[in-house]
Structures are given as structure tokens and as C-alpha cells.
N, C-alpha and C positions, 0 to 999 in steps of 0.2 A: 530720543527722537521725540521731543514735544513742542508744542505751539507756545510755549512760555515767553518766549522773546516778544517785546512789544511790537517791533518791526515786523516779525513774523505775521502776528495777529493783524496787522493793518494790512499786510498782502493779502491774506486770505479774506479779508473784509473787501478789499477791494475786487478780489476775483471773483467774489460772488456779488457784489452791489454796482462794481463800477466806480466806487469812490473808498479812500482809505479813512474817510471820516464819518464820525458820527454826526447826526444833524446837531446844529448849535444849542438847540433848546432841549437836549437831550435824547436818549434811546426811546423813550416812552412817547415821544413826541411824533412818531410817525414811521419809525424803520422798523419794518416787518420782514423778517425772514423768513421765508417758506422752505420746509425740507419736504422732498418726496422721496418716495422709495421706488427703485427701478427694478427691483426683482432681487432673486437669489444671489448669493455671494459668486463672483467671477473675476477675473483677472483686469476687468476694464476700469478706467478713471472714474471718479466721480463727473458730473457735469455741473457747470453754474449757467444760469439764465440771468444776466445782469439785469434784463429790462423788468424783469419780475422778482427781483430780489430773491432768487430761488436755488437752492443747492438740491441737486438730483444724487441720491446715492445707491449704491448697492447694498445688499445687506451683507457685508463683509463679515468673516468668521471672527474675526478678532480686532480689536482696536489697535492694536500694533499695525495690522496691514491698512487700516482705516488711515490712520496718522500719517503712515508712508505713503499713500496714493495721494493724500491732499497735498502734502509737502512737494511731492512731483508736479501736481497741478499749480503750485504757488510759484515754484521756481520758472515755470513756463508762462508765468501769466502775461507776459508783454508780447504775445503773439503777432505776427504780421507787421514786425517793427514798430508797433506804435509805442508811444513813452508817454 
């Protein structure tokens, strides 16, 4: 249960930023990802704010729990029937 597949990594990037591509000039040219803590561990899913390139995470107790929840979000990334 990892995000080692390039397609999975692109889906997670699209879930966080709204785009599955890095800028043509490279990552250092302006792609800033922000990570914010939402509080103590809970069963809730992480949240992504695409307008701000922000990933909001709960303080999950284990990496396995974190990866599982990110994969759940990645699978549901095309909400509202948008493609």
C-alpha cells in the first residue's frame, strides 16, 4: 500500500493542486505545496484545498493509516462527475 506508481502520484498531485503536472520550468519555479495540521488523530479523511495547493492532515498515529486514507481520497478525486 504505497504511492510508488507514477499514475498514483499524479492522481494525488491532482487531488491537492487541481493539476497532475508540475510546472514546465520545474518544481522550484513556483509549485508550493502547503501542509497544515488539523489536530489529533481521528478517523476523518485528509482535506485538499486546490486553490491554495494545501493538504490538511490529521495527526495520524501511523504511516499505514495515513497512506490508506490518502489512497481513499485519491480514488474519489473526481467528485461531482467532473473529469
